[in-house]
N, C-alpha and C positions, 0 to 999 in steps of 0.2 A: 448531714444528709439533706439534700434539697427537697422542698415541698413540691409534690407532683400534681397539685390540684389543677393548675393551669393546663398541664398536659392532658389531664383527664378530659377537660372541656374541649381541648383542641383535637384529641384523637378519638374520643368517644369509646365505642365498643372495643376498639383495637388497643386501648391503653394498657390494660392489665395483661392480655395475652402477649403484647409486645414486650412488656417488662419481663414476663416469664421466659420468652424466647432468648432474651439477653442475659438471663441469670443461669449460671451453671448448675445450681442445685434445684430442689423442688420448692423452696420457699423464697418468695420475693420480699425484699426489705425496702420500704419506702416511707414517705410521709404524705399524709393526706389531710387537708383541712387543719394543718398545723399539728397533727398528731402522728406519732409513730405508728406504722401499719405494716402488716405482713399479708402477702397474697398467696392463696393456696388453690389447687385445682385437682379434680378427680374424685371418683366415688369414695375412696377412703378419706380424702380430705373433707368431703361433704359429711361423712359419718362423724368425723372429728368435730367439724364445725357445729353440727346440730345436737351435740351432746352438751347439755346445760352444765355439766361438771367442768366443761372447758370454756364455753363461750356463751355469753348472755346477750340479749338483743336490746334491752331497754335503754342502756346508756349510750348505745352506738348509733342509733338513728339520728342523723343531723336535723337541726331545727328546720331547714328548708324543706326536707322531706315530710316532716310532721305537719308543717303548715300548708302543704299542698296535697300530697298523695294519701297519707294514712290518717292524719289528724292527731292532735294532742290527747293523750289518754286512751288511745286505741289499743286493741288486743295486740297489735304488733309491738307495742312498747312494754308489754308485761312479760314476766318470767315466773317459773315455779307454779305454785297452786293458784295464784291470781290468774295466770295465763290459762291454766287448764280449765278453770271454772268458766272464764269468758269464752274460751275456744269451744267449750261444750255447747254454748248457746248457738254459735255459728254452725256447728256440726248438726244440730237438731234441725236447722233450716236448710242447709245446703247439701245434704246427702239424702239418699233414699228417695222417698216419694216426692220430696221437695224438688229434686232435680227434674223429674218427669213433668211435674206441674209447671215449673218455670219454662221448660221447653215448649209445652203446649201453649202457654200464654204468648210466648215469643213467636212461635210459628203462626199463630192467629194474627199477631200484629204485622208480621211479614206479609202474609197473604193479603191483608187489607191494604198495605202500603204499595205493593207492586203495581196495582191498577193505576195509581197516580203517576207512575213512572213512564207509562206507555205513551206512544205518539211520536217517538223519534227524538225527543229532546234529550239533552245530555244531563245525566244526574251523577253526582259524586257518591260512589258506593260508601265510602267512609262516613260521610255525613248522614246518608239515608239509613245505614245500618245502625248508627248511634241512636237515631230517633226510634227505629223499630225496637231496639233493645231497651231504650228508656221506657217506652210505652209498655212493653211486655213485663219488665221487672217491676214497675210501679203497680201495675194491675195485680201481679202475683203477690207483691209485698203488702198489699192493702193500703198503699199510699194514695190518697185522693189527688187526682191530677186531671185538669181539663185538657182536652186535645190541643187547644190553642197554646197551652203552656209547655207542650212537649219539646218543641225546638229549642227554647231557651234553657230548659233543664238539661237536655242532651248536650248543648254547647258548654254549659258549666261543668258537667261531669267529665266530658272529654278534655276540657281545659285543665281540670285538676290533675289529670293524668299527664297531659302533654307538657306541663311545666315542672315536673318533679326533678328532671335531670338537666335543667337549663338555668341560665341567668337571664336578665333582661326582661323584655315585655312578656314572653311566654310564662316566665316564673311569676310575675306580678299578676297576670291574668288568673293564674292558678290559685294564688292566695286569695284574691278577691272572690273567685268562684266558690272556693271552699267556705269562706266566711259567710257568704250569702246563703249557701245551702245549709250550713250548720244552723244559722239563725232560723231559717224556714222550718227545718225538721225539729229543732228544739222547741219552737213554739207549738208545733203539732203535738209533741210529747206532753207538754204542759197542759194543753187543752184536753187531751185524753185523760190525764190523771185528775183533772178538775171535774171531769164528767160532762164537759161541754160537747164532746163528740165521742164516738166509739170506734175502736179498731176491729176489723174482722177477726173473730176468734181464731187463734192459731197462726195468723199471718205474721210476717216478719215485723210489721209495725207493732202488733200486739205483743209478740215475744220479747222484743227489745225494750219496749216500754215497761213491761213487768219484770224484766230480768233483775235478779239480785246477785251481786258479786260475792266473792268468798267471805267478805265481812258481813253478809246478810243485808246490805243496804241496796236500795234502788240506785240505778245509775243516775248521776247528775244529768239533767236534761240536755246539757251540751254534749256530754260524753255519749248519751243515748243517740243524739243526732250524729255524732262521729261514727258510731257503729252502724247506724242505718245507712249512712253514706258508704260504709265499708261492706255493705250488702249490695247496694245498687251501683256504686261506682265501678267495682271490678267487673260486674256483669256488663255494663255498657262498654267497658274497655275491650270486650270481645270484638268490637268493631275493628280494632287493630288486626287481630288474627284473621277475621273474615276478609279484610282488605288484602292481607298477605295471601290468603287462600285464592282470591281472585287473581292476584298477580301470578301465583304458581300455575293456575289453570291456563292463564294466557301465555305464559312463557313455555310451559310444557303441556301442550294441548292433548297429548296422548293420555293424560290422566282424566280428561274431562268425561269420556264416555262412561267409564265405570261409575263415576259419581252421578251422572245424569240418569243412568239406568237403575240407581237406587241400591247399589252394592254396599250394604251397611258395614261389612267387615273392612272393605277397602276405604270407605269414608272414615272409619275410625283410625285406620293406619295413616290416611292422608292428614287427618287433623293432628295426629301426633308428630308427623314429619314437619308440618307447618310450625308447630310449637318448638321443635328442635332447630329447624333450619333458619328461621327468620329471627331477627334480634328484637328483644323487648327489654328485660332487665339485664344490665351488663354484669352486675355482681350484687351480692348481699353482704352486709357488714355486721359484725358483732364485736364484743369486747372480751378479751381474755380475763377470766375470773381469777386467775392465779398464774404463777410462773409455769409455763408449759413448754413442751418439746414436741416438734413435729418433724419427721424425716431427719432426726438427728440435729435439728437446729432449734435454738432457744427462741421462745416467744415470751417476751416480758409481760408480767401482770399489768393489766390496764391497756395493753396494746390493741389497736384496731385489727381485727382479723377479717380479711376480705376473701370471699369464696367466688371464684371466677365462673359465673354462670355461662356467659357467652363462650368462653374458652372451653369449658367442659362439654358443652353441646356441639362443639366442632373439633373435638379431640380425636385424632386418628387412632389412638389406642383403644378407644371405646366405640367409635363409629367408622366403619369402612367407607372410604371416600367421603369424608364429612361435608365437603363443599359441593357434593352432588345431591340434588333433591330426589329422594328415592323412598316413597312411602312403603315399598315392599319390605324395607328393612324392619318394619314393625309387624309384619304379617307372621303370626305364630311365634313371636319372640317374647320371652318373659323379660320385663323391664324391672330392674331392681329399684328399691326405694331411693337409692342414692345415685342412679345412673342418669336418667332424664330429669333435669331440674330447672326448667324454665320458670316454674312457680315454687321453687324451693324443693328440699329433699327431706327424707325421713318419714316419720309416722304422721299420717294426715290427722288422726284424731287428737293426738296429744302434743305433737311438736309444732314447729313454726312453719311447716308446709302450708301453703295457701289453702284455707278451707273452701275456697271457691273453685278449686282445680277441677272437680268433677263437673261443676256447672259449665266451666269454660269448655271442656272437652265435649260435653253433650250438646251445647249450643253451637259450637263450631261445626260439629258433625252434621247436625240437623240443618243449619242454615247454608252450609256448603252444598249439600245435596239440593236444596231449594234453588240456590244460585245457579247450579249446574243445569237445572231443568229450565231455566229462564232463557228466552230468546233475546239475545242482546248482541250489539256490536261494540267493538272497542275502538274509538276514534284515536287519531294521533294525539299523543300526550307525553308528558315527562313521567315515566315510571321508575326513574332512578330512586334507589334507596340509599341514602347517605348513612354510613356507619359513624359519622361524626355527630349525628343528631340523636339525642336520647330523649324520649323513645323514638326509634326510627319508624318511618312510614313511607310508602310511595309518594313522591313529591306531589303528584296530581290528586292523590286521594282515590284514584282509579275511576276515571270517567267511563260511563256506559251510555249507550244510546239504545233505548228499548222501544222497538216498534209496536204497533198495535197488537200483533199476534204474540202473546206472552209466552206460551209454552213451545219449546223448540222441538221441531221434528227433523232438523238439519243435522248432518254429521258434526261431531265436535270440532273438526278442523275448520269448518266454515265460521266458527265463532271468534276467530282471531281478530277480525276487523282490519 
């Protein structure tokens, strides 16, 4: 069996769905990074994948992903009780009141930033949103950050995400960015533990610095830095989804009016459809803990198990007209824990579903409504989204021209530029 790694890099998000289309059964057999692998798709496959009696995550994450996106020793690399104890720390920060507080900080950062965009000059929404999110999450997390340092930190945090699915310069920029920020935050943790500085009580900086794992020990300062980055880095990654939201409003302007008018229910549905329709993670991987069987086919012990996220989010058996952007599909519809999986599936509290998912949805909803209320024009640009690029994004980053009058009173159709 030939190794398919090169074809993954060449085909991007279409690689695993393409293999599945060419396979008569429900299980794709292939090789990836020199290892035997199987590909699965669908809600029942997701339920199978997220059962730790079947699949574990810690041996499956490749070194390039650990060195860019998640970090060595991160919660993503743990299983069993170690994972549950570490995950509980994230849940204490990223659910409930923590969500509302982070949204409030980020909205304030947005409102402060938009004044500097006015005057008709072109701004890149992707870059500006990254800076807004960086400022908001660091203020919320209790991480000291001078205003002058925001652009560099935002650039490093987006670079760490941008390089996880690539080779070449993007990948090496991601490695350097993560190493630089782990060193910065690790030093911050050491200074707090030495009593040189204090962290705001109850802040993410305070909670991670004081956290004790299942063995009762404090996190090593480097691992604490990794987990602090795993609070702020995914928050800043919402700039991908916000840029996709702008793309959707521009391409389908009929959705703009309801968002501009502050229809919260529609904004929530719109955010869900952005997360379903647009590409981010192509798949997730785990390792078969023992000899398994799925859909009547054998999965050998130690085999890589790939869950096709992009394929499932565009599966016509689950979503009517899946390549049509339609937020109304989420209006009044119950979404099962294994149906919509752009940030993983299963139980949020105990499983490997992303603990920042509620943050992502809340921030995307809030900032999309703020963006819709902004008076801006869309100049000619390259808004193509290549499915060969992981993670995908509009080529231009979404250029906007914001005139002096910030709040729109024009009909949504006039915002197309």
